[in-house]
N, CA, C and O atoms as a DFTB+ gen file, in Angstrom:
464 C
 N C O
     1  1      14.280      40.816      -8.826
     2  2      14.249      39.929      -9.815
     3  2      12.611      39.557      -9.949
     4  3      11.850      39.530      -8.981
     5  1      12.249      39.296     -11.236
     6  2      10.833      38.971     -11.582
     7  2      10.448      37.526     -11.071
     8  3      11.330      36.705     -10.820
     9  1       9.296      37.280     -10.946
    10  2       8.712      35.841     -10.735
    11  2       8.679      35.210     -12.155
    12  3       8.160      35.803     -13.100
    13  1       9.251      33.987     -12.268
    14  2       9.075      33.360     -13.382
    15  2       7.812      32.640     -13.384
    16  3       7.358      32.315     -12.286
    17  1       7.099      32.304     -14.558
    18  2       5.724      31.611     -14.530
    19  2       5.605      30.421     -13.881
    20  3       4.522      30.185     -13.344
    21  1       6.739      29.385     -13.794
    22  2       6.693      28.251     -12.992
    23  2       6.573      28.513     -11.667
    24  3       5.951      27.707     -10.975
    25  1       7.101      29.592     -11.125
    26  2       7.006      30.078      -9.714
    27  2       5.756      30.626      -9.370
    28  3       5.408      30.681      -8.190
    29  1       4.875      31.136     -10.515
    30  2       3.563      31.695     -10.085
    31  2       2.705      30.657      -9.710
    32  3       2.045      30.805      -8.682
    33  1       2.618      29.792     -10.264
    34  2       1.497      28.545      -9.887
    35  2       1.882      28.157      -8.363
    36  3       1.001      28.148      -7.504
    37  1       3.078      27.871      -8.088
    38  2       3.444      27.727      -6.554
    39  2       2.943      28.958      -5.729
    40  3       2.153      28.855      -4.791
    41  1       3.488      30.145      -6.178
    42  2       3.102      31.274      -5.307
    43  2       1.703      31.455      -5.054
    44  3       1.267      31.843      -3.970
    45  1       0.942      31.153      -6.129
    46  2      -0.666      31.423      -5.913
    47  2      -1.428      30.118      -5.455
    48  3      -2.619      30.233      -5.169
    49  1      -0.861      28.972      -5.374
    50  2      -1.510      27.657      -5.019
    51  2      -2.497      27.976      -3.953
    52  3      -3.708      27.938      -4.174
    53  1      -1.984      28.293      -2.784
    54  2      -2.803      28.276      -1.456
    55  2      -4.077      29.199      -1.952
    56  3      -5.219      28.814      -1.705
    57  1      -3.859      30.335      -2.604
    58  2      -4.874      31.118      -2.655
    59  2      -6.011      30.765      -3.658
    60  3      -7.202      30.982      -3.434
    61  1      -5.473      30.156      -4.871
    62  2      -6.685      29.344      -5.559
    63  2      -7.438      28.234      -4.900
    64  3      -8.619      27.948      -5.099
    65  1      -6.564      27.621      -4.056
    66  2      -7.277      26.514      -3.375
    67  2      -8.221      27.012      -2.491
    68  3      -9.375      26.587      -2.442
    69  1      -7.715      28.020      -1.694
    70  2      -8.599      28.620      -0.735
    71  2      -9.958      29.251      -1.540
    72  3     -11.041      28.885      -1.085
    73  1      -9.972      30.002      -2.488
    74  2     -11.039      30.425      -3.455
    75  2     -12.000      29.245      -3.657
    76  3     -13.191      29.303      -3.350
    77  1     -11.295      27.980      -4.292
    78  2     -12.267      26.880      -4.607
    79  2     -12.855      26.479      -3.192
    80  3     -14.076      26.322      -3.179
    81  1     -12.237      26.304      -2.101
    82  2     -12.887      25.738      -1.005
    83  2     -13.979      26.644      -0.509
    84  3     -15.006      26.160      -0.033
    85  1     -13.775      28.086      -0.612
    86  2     -14.692      29.213      -0.025
    87  2     -15.904      29.293      -0.739
    88  3     -16.948      29.553      -0.141
    89  1     -15.874      29.071      -2.124
    90  2     -16.992      29.281      -3.077
    91  2     -17.511      28.037      -3.287
    92  3     -18.696      28.017      -3.620
    93  1     -16.746      26.633      -3.146
    94  2     -17.171      25.403      -3.688
    95  2     -17.245      25.379      -5.204
    96  3     -17.719      24.411      -5.799
    97  1     -16.769      26.458      -5.827
    98  2     -16.799      26.318      -7.560
    99  2     -15.181      26.152      -7.718
   100  3     -14.268      26.294      -6.904
   101  1     -15.200      25.830      -8.955
   102  2     -13.733      25.540      -9.512
   103  2     -12.999      27.032      -9.726
   104  3     -13.590      27.920     -10.340
   105  1     -12.037      27.173      -9.324
   106  2     -11.124      28.539      -9.306
   107  2      -9.928      28.117     -10.210
   108  3      -9.295      27.063     -10.280
   109  1      -9.832      29.333     -10.898
   110  2      -8.677      29.406     -11.798
   111  2      -7.604      30.323     -11.594
   112  3      -7.816      31.285     -10.856
   113  1      -6.409      30.171     -12.166
   114  2      -5.354      31.082     -12.008
   115  2      -5.260      31.170     -13.656
   116  3      -5.133      30.180     -14.377
   117  1      -5.326      32.233     -14.017
   118  2      -5.324      32.576     -15.426
   119  2      -4.439      33.641     -15.884
   120  3      -4.658      34.655     -15.221
   121  1      -3.555      33.806     -16.728
   122  2      -2.480      34.676     -17.010
   123  2      -2.822      35.083     -18.364
   124  3      -3.352      34.298     -19.150
   125  1      -2.492      36.464     -18.704
   126  2      -2.693      36.980     -19.933
   127  2      -1.323      36.809     -20.918
   128  3      -0.218      37.113     -20.469
   129  1      -1.468      36.365     -22.113
   130  2      -0.443      36.378     -22.922
   131  2      -0.748      36.771     -24.465
   132  3      -1.163      36.020     -25.348
   133  1      -0.419      38.207     -24.558
   134  2      -0.847      38.817     -25.922
   135  2      -2.175      38.959     -25.719
   136  3      -2.618      39.658     -24.808
   137  1      -2.932      38.293     -26.571
   138  2      -4.629      38.524     -26.851
   139  2      -5.288      37.259     -26.478
   140  3      -6.418      37.016     -26.901
   141  1      -4.591      36.355     -25.634
   142  2      -5.061      35.087     -25.056
   143  2      -4.990      35.170     -23.592
   144  3      -4.225      35.931     -22.999
   145  1      -5.914      34.262     -22.958
   146  2      -5.893      34.050     -21.583
   147  2      -5.644      32.614     -21.394
   148  3      -6.283      31.744     -21.986
   149  1      -4.698      32.387     -20.554
   150  2      -4.028      30.999     -20.438
   151  2      -4.316      30.574     -19.041
   152  3      -4.060      31.232     -18.032
   153  1      -4.908      29.333     -19.097
   154  2      -5.236      28.566     -17.709
   155  2      -3.885      28.258     -16.997
   156  3      -3.235      27.341     -17.500
   157  1      -3.478      28.741     -16.148
   158  2      -2.213      28.215     -15.459
   159  2      -2.392      27.236     -14.447
   160  3      -1.459      26.539     -14.048
   161  1      -3.565      27.155     -14.010
   162  2      -3.754      26.332     -12.699
   163  2      -5.248      26.217     -12.427
   164  3      -5.927      27.184     -12.771
   165  1      -5.792      25.300     -11.927
   166  2      -7.258      24.984     -11.843
   167  2      -7.393      24.189     -10.279
   168  3      -6.673      23.239      -9.971
   169  1      -8.255      24.662      -9.547
   170  2      -8.577      23.813      -8.423
   171  2     -10.095      23.648      -8.212
   172  3     -10.820      24.634      -8.085
   173  1     -10.613      22.254      -8.173
   174  2     -11.977      22.089      -8.279
   175  2     -12.677      22.355      -6.770
   176  3     -12.174      21.940      -5.726
   177  1     -13.796      23.041      -6.840
   178  2     -14.563      23.258      -5.576
   179  2     -15.207      21.951      -4.980
   180  3     -14.856      20.851      -5.406
   181  1     -16.187      22.087      -3.952
   182  2     -16.778      21.029      -3.302
   183  2     -18.142      20.897      -3.932
   184  3     -18.802      19.972      -3.461
   185  1     -18.660      21.523      -4.780
   186  2     -20.052      21.366      -5.245
   187  2     -20.050      19.927      -6.072
   188  3     -19.102      19.679      -6.818
   189  1     -21.047      19.071      -5.928
   190  2     -21.099      17.808      -6.290
   191  2     -21.046      17.780      -8.121
   192  3     -20.561      16.875      -8.801
   193  1     -21.608      18.878      -8.555
   194  2     -21.506      18.967     -10.075
   195  2     -20.464      20.228     -10.343
   196  3     -20.403      21.278      -9.703
   197  1     -19.750      19.861     -11.353
   198  2     -18.696      20.907     -11.694
   199  2     -18.687      20.939     -13.161
   200  3     -18.620      19.942     -13.881
   201  1     -18.766      22.237     -13.577
   202  2     -18.789      22.401     -15.002
   203  2     -17.475      22.958     -15.373
   204  3     -17.308      24.176     -15.311
   205  1     -16.580      22.213     -15.734
   206  2     -15.147      22.293     -15.896
   207  2     -14.910      22.451     -17.445
   208  3     -14.724      21.529     -18.239
   209  1     -14.950      23.724     -17.706
   210  2     -14.735      24.084     -19.336
   211  2     -13.363      24.417     -19.680
   212  3     -13.077      24.515     -20.874
   213  1     -12.523      24.593     -18.835
   214  2     -11.170      24.976     -19.197
   215  2     -10.140      24.118     -18.489
   216  3     -10.154      24.014     -17.262
   217  1      -9.229      23.490     -19.267
   218  2      -8.174      22.740     -18.505
   219  2      -6.895      23.665     -18.479
   220  3      -6.672      24.641     -19.195
   221  1      -6.110      23.128     -17.485
   222  2      -4.660      23.669     -17.314
   223  2      -3.896      23.800     -18.634
   224  3      -3.767      22.766     -19.290
   225  1      -3.370      24.942     -19.112
   226  2      -2.821      24.975     -20.117
   227  2      -3.469      25.374     -21.451
   228  3      -2.860      25.575     -22.502
   229  1      -4.851      25.461     -21.247
   230  2      -5.648      25.795     -22.332
   231  2      -5.572      27.451     -22.709
   232  3      -5.558      28.266     -21.787
   233  1      -5.536      27.787     -23.790
   234  2      -5.424      29.105     -24.185
   235  2      -6.880      29.393     -24.867
   236  3      -7.398      28.561     -25.612
   237  1      -7.454      30.555     -24.573
   238  2      -8.520      31.059     -24.841
   239  2      -8.479      32.646     -25.195
   240  3      -7.870      33.455     -24.496
   241  1      -9.163      32.971     -26.306
   242  2      -9.267      34.453     -26.733
   243  2      -9.557      35.516     -25.555
   244  3     -10.591      35.346     -24.908
   245  1      -9.002      36.233     -25.341
   246  2      -9.340      37.486     -24.264
   247  2     -10.826      37.795     -24.851
   248  3     -11.115      37.644     -26.038
   249  1     -11.628      38.201     -23.957
   250  2     -13.123      38.470     -24.086
   251  2     -13.938      37.332     -24.085
   252  3     -15.144      37.490     -24.273
   253  1     -13.409      36.034     -23.876
   254  2     -14.276      34.843     -23.669
   255  2     -14.058      34.394     -22.088
   256  3     -12.997      34.532     -21.480
   257  1     -15.173      33.877     -21.591
   258  2     -15.078      33.641     -20.054
   259  2     -15.010      34.624     -19.040
   260  3     -14.726      35.774     -19.375
   261  1     -15.191      34.397     -18.038
   262  2     -15.034      35.434     -16.801
   263  2     -13.540      35.860     -16.905
   264  3     -13.289      37.050     -17.096
   265  1     -12.622      35.026     -16.799
   266  2     -11.065      35.396     -16.677
   267  2     -10.760      36.400     -17.853
   268  3     -10.224      37.497     -17.698
   269  1     -11.128      35.931     -18.907
   270  2     -10.828      36.819     -20.329
   271  2     -11.342      38.155     -20.053
   272  3     -10.667      39.138     -20.358
   273  1     -12.572      38.276     -19.458
   274  2     -13.200      39.514     -19.379
   275  2     -12.424      40.441     -18.191
   276  3     -12.166      41.625     -18.410
   277  1     -12.140      39.900     -17.143
   278  2     -11.494      40.396     -15.987
   279  2     -10.087      40.744     -16.344
   280  3      -9.576      41.766     -15.886
   281  1      -9.465      39.974     -17.110
   282  2      -8.227      40.381     -17.798
   283  2      -8.195      41.646     -18.665
   284  3      -7.296      42.480     -18.554
   285  1      -9.271      41.764     -19.586
   286  2      -9.460      42.941     -20.355
   287  2      -9.880      44.148     -19.402
   288  3      -9.582      45.311     -19.672
   289  1     -10.452      43.853     -18.495
   290  2     -10.978      44.972     -17.346
   291  2      -9.795      45.612     -16.680
   292  3      -9.846      46.724     -16.154
   293  1      -8.838      44.930     -16.724
   294  2      -7.561      45.279     -15.855
   295  2      -6.804      46.157     -17.046
   296  3      -5.904      46.853     -16.575
   297  1      -6.942      46.259     -18.251
   298  2      -6.089      46.979     -19.179
   299  2      -6.422      48.523     -18.942
   300  3      -7.480      48.868     -18.416
   301  1      -5.533      49.350     -19.328
   302  2      -5.558      50.832     -19.418
   303  2      -6.603      50.874     -20.736
   304  3      -6.648      50.025     -21.627
   305  1      -7.396      52.032     -20.632
   306  2      -8.268      52.211     -21.909
   307  2      -7.692      52.228     -23.134
   308  3      -8.284      51.698     -24.074
   309  1      -6.547      52.792     -23.298
   310  2      -5.789      52.623     -24.587
   311  2      -5.461      51.201     -25.102
   312  3      -5.622      50.872     -26.277
   313  1      -5.048      50.486     -24.256
   314  2      -4.654      49.012     -24.518
   315  2      -6.135      48.194     -24.716
   316  3      -6.245      47.293     -25.547
   317  1      -7.110      48.569     -23.960
   318  2      -8.414      47.846     -23.964
   319  2      -9.016      47.921     -25.329
   320  3      -9.587      46.943     -25.811
   321  1      -8.891      49.212     -26.053
   322  2      -9.714      49.290     -27.410
   323  2      -9.043      48.411     -28.369
   324  3      -9.696      47.919     -29.289
   325  1      -8.010      48.214     -28.255
   326  2      -7.156      47.421     -29.368
   327  2      -7.483      45.939     -28.918
   328  3      -7.853      45.092     -29.730
   329  1      -7.346      45.725     -27.771
   330  2      -7.744      44.165     -27.338
   331  2      -9.203      43.810     -27.647
   332  3      -9.495      42.711     -28.118
   333  1     -10.242      44.886     -27.337
   334  2     -11.573      44.377     -27.634
   335  2     -11.890      44.259     -29.080
   336  3     -12.637      43.376     -29.500
   337  1     -11.207      45.330     -30.004
   338  2     -11.364      45.087     -31.313
   339  2     -10.788      43.750     -32.039
   340  3     -11.373      43.182     -32.961
   341  1      -9.620      43.361     -31.508
   342  2      -8.976      42.003     -31.945
   343  2      -9.778      40.833     -31.353
   344  3      -9.928      39.786     -31.983
   345  1     -10.270      41.028     -30.176
   346  2     -11.106      39.799     -29.672
   347  2     -12.492      39.542     -30.499
   348  3     -12.936      38.443     -30.829
   349  1     -13.039      40.759     -30.742
   350  2     -14.392      40.724     -31.582
   351  2     -14.204      39.906     -33.015
   352  3     -14.997      39.072     -33.452
   353  1     -12.887      40.367     -33.685
   354  2     -12.633      39.600     -34.930
   355  2     -12.326      38.150     -34.968
   356  3     -12.295      37.450     -35.980
   357  1     -12.093      37.770     -33.695
   358  2     -11.758      36.161     -33.561
   359  2     -12.953      35.441     -33.627
   360  3     -12.850      34.217     -33.711
   361  1     -14.294      36.047     -33.604
   362  2     -15.628      35.263     -33.320
   363  2     -16.580      35.724     -34.522
   364  3     -17.671      36.259     -34.329
   365  1     -16.079      35.474     -35.696
   366  2     -17.078      35.913     -36.921
   367  2     -18.210      34.956     -36.974
   368  3     -19.163      35.228     -37.704
   369  1     -18.204      33.867     -36.279
   370  2     -19.448      32.998     -36.375
   371  2     -20.324      33.049     -35.283
   372  3     -21.285      32.282     -35.228
   373  1     -20.053      34.011     -34.266
   374  2     -20.752      34.230     -33.147
   375  2     -21.273      35.763     -33.333
   376  3     -20.529      36.712     -33.085
   377  1     -22.531      35.918     -33.760
   378  2     -23.131      37.060     -33.804
   379  2     -23.285      37.969     -32.395
   380  3     -23.273      39.200     -32.423
   381  1     -23.398      37.365     -31.444
   382  2     -23.511      37.857     -30.135
   383  2     -22.298      38.140     -29.317
   384  3     -22.368      38.531     -28.152
   385  1     -21.074      37.911     -30.023
   386  2     -19.767      38.296     -29.472
   387  2     -19.354      39.462     -30.384
   388  3     -18.980      39.228     -31.533
   389  1     -19.423      40.902     -29.825
   390  2     -19.174      41.907     -30.714
   391  2     -18.242      42.761     -29.772
   392  3     -18.010      42.540     -28.583
   393  1     -17.790      43.716     -30.504
   394  2     -16.978      44.931     -29.827
   395  2     -17.882      45.430     -28.570
   396  3     -17.493      45.664     -27.426
   397  1     -18.977      45.510     -29.012
   398  2     -19.979      46.013     -28.008
   399  2     -20.341      45.389     -26.767
   400  3     -20.373      45.900     -25.647
   401  1     -20.646      44.052     -27.164
   402  2     -20.888      43.111     -26.099
   403  2     -19.658      42.845     -25.252
   404  3     -19.921      42.653     -24.065
   405  1     -18.450      42.792     -25.564
   406  2     -17.324      42.639     -24.803
   407  2     -16.954      43.761     -24.006
   408  3     -16.562      43.628     -22.847
   409  1     -17.072      44.980     -24.641
   410  2     -16.867      46.418     -23.853
   411  2     -18.044      46.322     -22.757
   412  3     -17.701      46.570     -21.601
   413  1     -19.231      46.028     -22.961
   414  2     -20.317      46.110     -21.972
   415  2     -19.890      45.291     -20.673
   416  3     -19.937      45.753     -19.533
   417  1     -19.415      43.848     -21.052
   418  2     -18.874      43.162     -20.142
   419  2     -17.784      43.580     -19.240
   420  3     -17.772      43.383     -18.024
   421  1     -16.872      44.172     -19.930
   422  2     -15.709      44.717     -19.356
   423  2     -16.065      45.816     -18.523
   424  3     -15.585      45.869     -17.391
   425  1     -16.897      46.763     -18.958
   426  2     -17.317      47.843     -18.194
   427  2     -18.150      47.222     -16.710
   428  3     -17.972      47.646     -15.569
   429  1     -18.864      46.372     -17.034
   430  2     -19.799      45.680     -15.804
   431  2     -18.554      45.159     -14.820
   432  3     -18.575      45.451     -13.624
   433  1     -17.592      44.458     -15.329
   434  2     -16.619      43.993     -14.456
   435  2     -15.878      45.049     -13.682
   436  3     -15.529      44.851     -12.518
   437  1     -15.623      46.232     -14.361
   438  2     -14.865      47.374     -13.716
   439  2     -15.835      47.743     -12.693
   440  3     -15.424      47.841     -11.537
   441  1     -17.175      47.983     -12.974
   442  2     -18.083      48.531     -11.891
   443  2     -17.918      47.747     -10.702
   444  3     -17.636      48.286      -9.632
   445  1     -18.075      46.514     -10.818
   446  2     -18.294      45.592      -9.636
   447  2     -16.585      45.572      -8.971
   448  3     -16.413      45.083      -7.854
   449  1     -15.783      45.953      -9.500
   450  2     -14.399      46.016      -8.910
   451  2     -13.694      44.660      -9.170
   452  3     -12.847      44.297      -8.354
   453  1     -13.978      43.877     -10.250
   454  2     -13.564      42.701     -10.556
   455  2     -12.143      42.934     -11.398
   456  3     -12.116      42.668     -12.599
   457  1     -11.145      43.367     -10.815
   458  2     -10.030      43.606     -11.391
   459  2      -8.699      42.796     -10.949
   460  3      -8.716      42.377      -9.791
   461  1      -7.802      42.582     -11.556
   462  2      -6.655      41.658     -11.241
   463  2      -5.460      42.622     -10.749
   464  3      -4.376      42.142     -10.417
């Protein structure tokens, strides 16, 4: 039997909390839905200043933010190319967000072992 999304938050709660405590940074549980990354849970770290740019439930296009890059990095090469092309088209007003720049971030994440 597969885990339902509502169970996922509960299943990962301790790990997300531990990561926030360990790093002092905000930790996110993000899931992929099509060409989007959805923030499923968020835990604040202990640093006195927190830059919280993503709220729980918020959708962002794959290719934006660290979680969107890591989710792309975890795709097979065949699926990656389609997802990168789609992601780049979603940012026509941002000349620095291109297929090339997204792909470079994805390959950097892969080299660092940042995969889900």
